N, C-alpha and C positions, 0 to 999 in steps of 0.2 A: 078553549081549547076543546079541540074536538079529541075523542079514544078510540083505538081503534085495539083489537087482540090480535097480536101479531105471536104464532107460535105458542098459545096458549098464556099468553103476558099480556095485559093489558098496559097500554102506551099511549101517551099524550101525543099529538102530532103539534110540531110546531110550528109558530108564525113565520119562520124563514128569520127571524129577527129573537137570537138568544137573550140579548138584552132586552127585549118587550116580555118574552116568555118568561123571564127575572124578576120581572113589573118595575127594570129602572124608569125612574122619569123623564132620563134624558137618552131613551134607547136609541131615538134616528140619529141622535150625534154621535152616541159611538158605536154605531155601525157604520156610520162612515168613516170614521177615524182609524179602525179596526181594519175597515178595508184598504185605506192608504197605508197604513201600518206595514201589512202583507206584501202590499208592492213595493215597500221600500224593502223590506228584507230581501224579497227575490231579488230587485235590483242590485243589492251591496254583495249578495251571492253570485248572482251572474258574470257581476264584474270582478269579483274577487277581491274585493276591497277589504283592509282590514279594518275593524273599529274604528282606531283613529286615521286611516284613510276618510273613511267614511264620513267621519266627523266634520273634517276641513272642508272635503266637499260639497257639506248640507252645509255648515257653517252654524254646527252645531257644537257643544261639548262630547268627548268620547265620553262619559259619565251617561249623560242623555242617550247617544245610540247604543250604549250597552242596556239601557232598560229600556229603552223601545224596542227592541231584538228579541229581549223577557216579555214583552209584554206590556210594558208600563210605560202609556202614554195620552196617562191623566195632564201631565204639567205641559203637553204641547198642544197647540190651536189645530184647526181644519188646513187653518190657511197656511200655517207653517209647514205643515206635514204635503200641503202640496207644494210648500216652496224646495221642501228637501226632493222630495221627485222631481222637479224642474231641475234640480242642478246636479241630478242624476240622471239628466237625459233624458227625460218622458215629459210628454205634451199632455195637458189635461186641458178636457174640454168641460163648459158646464152650458147644459143647454135647457131651455127653461119654455116649457111648454103648458097651456092651461090644463087644468087637473080634467079626469074624468068624474071625479066625484068629488064634493062640498071640500072635506080638508086634503091636499095636495101632499106630498111625500117627498122624501130627498130617494134617490137612484144611484148606486156605485155601479159603472160599467165599466167593465175593464176588456181591453182588445187584445 
């Protein structure tokens, strides 16, 4: 990682993926899942749903909603998180295109 001096303090510049910066092997997957959870959290708040209401609407249990809203989403797949967003009234588009580098990557774009 690149290092810079800011106000006399040496700092490392992040890659844009905190999970990769922490050296986690499934960093791309975690970045996508966390982005989906952030959008779910925003949707639940925007809709003014209680955890029970959100759970019923998303088709999961209230304890899973509680955990998700606290950042515990390890027990939920990307597909289930996308399903939750659909059930909250959000469309999801998946766009596939040739990569500019030999190894492609995942990007979550939120409109």
